[in-house]
C-alpha positions in Angstrom: 40.3 -18.9 -33.6 37.3 -20.2 -31.2 34.3 -21.5 -32.7 30.9 -21.4 -31.2 27.8 -23.3 -32.4 24.5 -21.9 -31.5 21.0 -23.8 -31.9 18.2 -22.0 -33.4 16.3 -22.1 -29.6 19.5 -20.5 -28.1 19.6 -17.8 -30.8 15.9 -16.9 -30.2 16.4 -16.8 -26.4 19.5 -14.6 -26.8 17.9 -12.3 -29.2 14.9 -12.1 -26.7 17.3 -11.3 -23.8 19.0 -8.5 -25.9 15.7 -6.9 -26.4 14.7 -7.1 -22.8 18.3 -5.7 -21.6 17.8 -2.9 -24.2 14.4 -1.9 -23.0 15.7 -2.1 -19.3 18.9 0.0 -20.3 16.4 2.8 -21.4 15.0 3.2 -17.8 18.2 3.1 -15.4 16.9 2.2 -11.9 17.8 5.5 -10.5 16.1 7.5 -13.3 13.5 10.0 -12.0 9.9 9.6 -12.7 9.2 12.7 -14.7 5.5 11.9 -15.2 2.7 9.4 -15.2 0.4 8.8 -18.1 -3.2 7.7 -17.5 -3.9 4.5 -19.4 -7.4 3.8 -18.3 -9.7 3.5 -15.6 -12.1 0.5 -14.6 -14.7 0.2 -11.4 -16.0 -2.5 -9.7 -19.8 -2.6 -8.8 -20.6 -1.9 -5.3 -20.9 -5.0 -3.1 -20.4 -7.0 -6.1 -21.1 -10.9 -5.1 -18.4 -13.3 -5.7 -17.8 -16.7 -4.7 -20.3 -16.3 -1.7 -18.6 -13.0 -0.5 -19.2 -9.1 -1.3 -16.3 -7.4 -3.2 -15.5 -4.1 -1.5 -12.8 -2.2 0.7 -10.2 -2.7 -1.4 -7.3 -1.2 0.3 -4.2 -3.1 -1.1 -3.2 -4.4 -4.2 -0.1 -6.2 -5.4 1.2 -8.0 -8.8 2.3 -11.8 -8.4 4.8 -12.1 -11.6 4.9 -15.8 -11.2 1.3 -16.3 -11.8 0.7 -13.1 -13.7 -2.6 -12.4 -11.4 -3.2 -9.5 -9.0 -3.9 -9.9 -5.3 -6.7 -7.5 -3.9 -7.0 -7.3 -0.3 -10.3 -6.3 1.5 -10.2 -4.3 4.7 -13.3 -5.8 5.7 -12.9 -6.5 9.3 -14.9 -9.9 9.1 -18.1 -8.0 9.1 -19.6 -8.7 5.6 -17.5 -11.9 5.2 -14.2 -13.1 7.0 -11.0 -11.1 6.3 -9.8 -11.8 2.8 -8.2 -11.4 -0.6 -9.1 -11.7 -4.3 -7.0 -12.7 -7.1 -8.0 -11.0 -10.3 -6.8 -10.3 -13.8 -6.3 -6.9 -14.9 -6.6 -6.5 -18.6 -4.7 -3.6 -19.9 -1.7 -2.6 -22.2 -0.3 1.0 -23.2 -3.3 1.6 -25.2 -6.0 0.9 -22.8 -7.6 -0.6 -19.7 -10.4 -2.8 -20.9 -11.5 -4.8 -17.9 -11.2 -6.7 -14.5 -11.7 -10.3 -14.0 -11.8 -11.8 -10.3 -10.8 -15.3 -10.6 -10.6 -16.6 -7.0 -11.3 -15.5 -3.4 -9.2 -16.6 -0.3 -9.6 -16.0 3.5 -6.5 -15.2 5.9 -5.9 -17.3 8.7 -5.1 -16.6 12.2 -2.0 -18.3 14.1 -4.5 -20.8 15.8 -6.1 -21.6 12.3 -9.2 -20.7 11.0 -10.8 -17.4 9.7 -10.1 -14.2 11.4 -13.2 -13.1 13.7 -15.1 -9.6 13.7 -14.9 -8.0 16.8 -18.2 -9.0 18.2 -17.0 -12.7 18.3 -13.4 -12.3 19.0 -11.9 -14.1 21.9 -9.5 -11.1 22.9 -8.7 -13.0 26.3 -7.4 -15.9 24.2 -5.0 -13.6 22.1 -7.3 -13.6 19.1 -6.8 -10.6 16.7 -9.5 -8.6 14.8 -8.5 -7.9 11.4 -8.1 -4.2 10.1 -6.0 -5.4 7.0 -4.8 -2.4 5.1 -1.9 -3.4 2.8 -0.6 -6.4 1.1 2.7 -7.6 -0.8 3.8 -10.5 -2.7 7.1 -11.8 -1.6 9.6 -11.7 -4.8 11.4 -14.8 -3.3 8.7 -17.1 -3.2 5.2 -15.8 -3.9 4.0 -15.7 -0.3 2.1 -12.8 1.0 2.9 -10.2 3.6 0.2 -8.2 5.1 -0.2 -5.0 7.6 -3.1 -4.6 10.1 -4.0 -1.5 12.0 -4.9 -3.3 15.1 -7.6 -1.7 17.2 -6.5 0.8 20.0 -10.0 0.7 21.6 -9.5 -2.6 22.5 -6.0 -2.8 23.2 -4.8 -4.8 19.9 -1.6 -3.7 18.5 -1.0 -3.0 14.7 0.9 -5.9 13.0 2.6 -7.5 10.1 1.9 -11.1 9.2 3.5 -13.5 6.7 1.3 -16.0 4.9 1.0 -18.7 2.2 -0.2 -18.0 -1.3 -3.6 -19.0 0.0 -3.6 -17.0 3.0 -2.4 -19.6 5.5 -0.5 -18.1 8.4 3.1 -18.4 8.7 4.4 -15.9 11.1 3.8 -12.5 12.6 6.4 -10.0 13.0 7.2 -8.6 16.4 5.4 -5.2 16.3 8.3 -2.4 17.4 7.5 -1.1 20.8 7.2 2.3 19.8 4.1 1.5 17.7 2.4 -0.5 20.3 -1.0 0.9 21.8 -1.1 2.2 25.4 -3.6 3.4 27.8 -1.4 6.5 27.9 -1.2 9.0 24.7 1.6 7.0 23.7 2.0 4.7 20.3 -0.3 4.5 17.4 -3.5 6.3 17.1 -6.7 4.3 16.2 -7.2 3.7 12.8 -4.0 5.6 11.9 -1.4 2.9 12.0 0.1 0.3 9.7 -1.2 1.5 6.2 1.6 1.1 3.9 4.0 -1.9 3.1 6.5 -2.5 0.4 9.4 -4.8 -0.2 12.8 -3.1 -0.8 14.1 -2.8 -4.3 16.3 -5.9 -3.8 13.6 -7.9 -1.9 15.7 -8.5 1.2 13.8 -6.0 3.7 10.6 -4.4 4.0 9.3 -1.0 4.1 6.5 -0.1 6.6 4.5 3.3 6.7 2.3 4.7 9.1 -1.0 6.5 8.2 -0.6 9.2 10.9 1.8 10.6 13.7 2.4 8.8 16.9 1.2 10.4 19.9 4.7 11.5 21.1 5.4 12.7 17.4 2.9 15.5 17.2 -0.5 16.1 16.0 -2.3 15.1 13.0 -2.5 16.8 9.7 -5.1 19.8 9.6 -5.9 22.6 6.9 -3.7 24.8 9.0 -0.4 22.5 9.4 0.9 19.2 8.3 2.1 16.4 10.3 4.8 13.7 10.5 5.0 10.2 10.1 7.6 7.3 10.4 8.6 5.2 7.4 10.5 2.1 8.9 12.6 -0.4 7.3 12.4 -3.9 8.7 14.5 -7.1 8.4 12.5 -10.2 7.0 12.4 -11.1 10.8 11.0 -7.9 12.1 14.4 -5.8 13.3 14.1 -2.3 12.9 16.8 -1.7 10.4 16.3 2.1 9.7 13.5 4.8 10.1 12.8 8.0 8.6 10.6 11.1 9.1 7.8 11.9 6.3 6.3 15.2 6.2 2.7 15.1 5.3 1.2 18.0 3.6 -1.8 20.0 5.3 -5.1 19.2 4.1 -6.1 21.1 0.7 -9.5 22.1 1.9 -11.5 22.6 4.9 -14.7 20.4 6.2 -18.0 22.0 6.8 -18.6 23.1 10.2 -18.6 20.0 12.7 -17.5 17.8 10.0 -14.4 15.8 9.8 -11.2 15.7 7.6 -7.9 14.0 7.8 -4.4 13.4 5.6 -2.3 10.5 5.8 0.1 7.9 3.9 -2.4 5.5 2.5 0.3 3.2 0.9 4.1 3.0 0.1 6.0 1.6 -2.9 10.0 1.1 -3.0 11.6 2.5 -6.3 15.1 1.8 -5.4 17.2 1.7 -2.5 16.7 5.0 -1.3 13.5 6.2 -3.2 10.0 5.2 -2.5 6.4 6.3 -3.7 4.1 7.8 -0.9 0.3 8.0 -1.5 -1.1 10.9 0.4 -5.0 10.6 0.8 -7.1 13.4 2.3 -10.7 12.9 2.9 -12.8 16.3 3.7 -16.4 16.1 4.7 -18.9 18.4 3.6 -22.1 19.5 5.0 -24.1 16.6 3.7 -21.7 14.0 5.1 -20.1 13.5 1.8 -16.2 13.4 1.5 -14.1 15.0 -1.2 -10.8 13.2 -1.7 -7.5 15.0 -2.5 -5.0 12.4 -3.2 -1.5 13.1 -4.3 1.7 11.0 -5.1 4.9 11.8 -4.1 8.6 10.3 -4.3 10.4 10.2 -1.1 14.1 10.2 -0.9 15.7 9.0 2.4 19.4 10.1 1.3 20.7 12.7 3.7 17.8 12.1 6.0 18.2 11.3 9.8 17.9 7.8 10.9 15.3 8.3 13.7 15.0 4.6 14.9 16.5 5.8 18.4 14.4 9.0 18.8 11.5 8.0 21.2 9.7 11.1 20.0 9.9 13.5 17.4 8.1 16.4 19.1 10.8 18.9 20.0 13.4 16.7 18.4 16.3 17.9 16.0 16.3 15.8 12.8 16.5 16.1 9.2 13.3 14.5 7.3 13.2 12.5 4.1 13.1 14.8 0.8 9.9 14.6 -0.9 8.7 15.6 -4.5 5.3 15.7 -6.1 4.9 13.1 -8.8 1.1 13.4 -9.5 -1.9 15.3 -8.2 -4.9 13.2 -8.9 -7.3 16.2 -9.1 -5.5 17.3 -12.1 -5.4 14.7 -14.8 -9.0 14.8 -16.0 -10.8 12.1 -13.9 -14.6 12.5 -13.4 -14.0 11.2 -9.9 -11.2 10.7 -7.3 -12.1 8.2 -4.7 -10.6 6.9 -1.7 -7.2 5.5 -3.2 -5.5 3.3 -0.8 -3.5 1.0 -2.8 -0.5 1.0 -5.3 1.6 -1.5 -6.9 4.0 -1.9 -9.8 2.8 -3.9 -12.8 4.3 -5.8 -15.6 6.3 -3.7 -18.0 4.4 -2.6 -21.0 5.5 -3.2 -24.5 7.8 -0.2 -24.8 9.7 -1.2 -21.5 8.2 1.1 -19.3 6.5 0.5 -16.0 3.2 0.2 -15.2 1.7 1.5 -12.3 -1.8 0.4 -10.7 -4.0 2.3 -8.1 -7.0 1.1 -6.4 -9.7 2.7 -4.1 -11.4 1.6 -1.1 -15.0 2.4 -1.0 -16.0 1.4 2.4 -18.8 -0.6 1.1 -20.5 2.8 0.9 -22.9 3.5 -2.1 -21.6 7.1 -1.7 -18.3 5.6 -2.8 -16.6 3.5 -5.9 -13.9 1.0 -6.4 -12.0 2.3 -9.0 -8.9 0.9 -10.3 -6.3 3.1 -12.4 -3.4 2.2 -14.6 -0.5 4.4 -15.3 2.4 4.4 -17.6 5.6 5.6 -15.8 7.6 8.0 -18.0 
């Protein structure tokens, strides 16, 4: 008979591992999300000052598991302050969400060094970029950052995805796939409807990139009468297009006042496993006073059986099978007093019961008629 002698520390570690494995075993990776339970809501004050900056425009969020803090990215186009992100602590457990603490602010750096300029000061002829950063992720391998910007069609700037260090220093920019580049013709990305969603794949080996709205060649944008279609693309870490799928956006849930605006698009994506992603659809509908009502819904997208459309130059008139989708949550139906312009979504640490937590954040556009709200959910 073999004999094994295990020290007290090893027994403690082994016991902890068994508990963790047991908790994870109760939530298989491919288990469908049946519902989300709202744990709580917190808000950040309009233009709250922090370390010489104004907090607002929070359109991307990610959890840094190594440090235990959260990354909150502002889509300020270097107009109030240079393009930046905040590191913060979110204080929550399964019983409640008690507060948000901002810990530090960091500025994104251009390839040439230095902060991003705003449009009025950018030297476009020298290749400077004007930021419109809408999404951010923490690299599961080394804790570095990846972020996506919508570019600016009006001045000929393509959308882009950039890799940066933990403190925002430039590492590299991925090549923008040709179909997404802006053009003088009605081809490519529409203005302010480009790279809005980004997620690492479940295994961390690739990236998912989500368009907010349809490419010109793929069809019209969503209206109250009809939906639309966007491309969700899987990229290698070097920027190679590995696969691409069509995702059908819903029609806008209500009509704007006469002469006013409304839209619906993908505001963020988040990988669940190898074939499924969460997709946040956010619609804004303007009333007669110029105020926006937001319709926000969270869907599960499943690419199994969908056509890989990466070689289809245009979806308008083409034959293909879109990704399947299933409604997970309608934010209007969970008892919130207000649903604002929710644009960021991220997995948080597991709760004490082993279930995942999920956090959403809204972009207030530095607008006094909007709010920055953070919502925490338990995934069931």
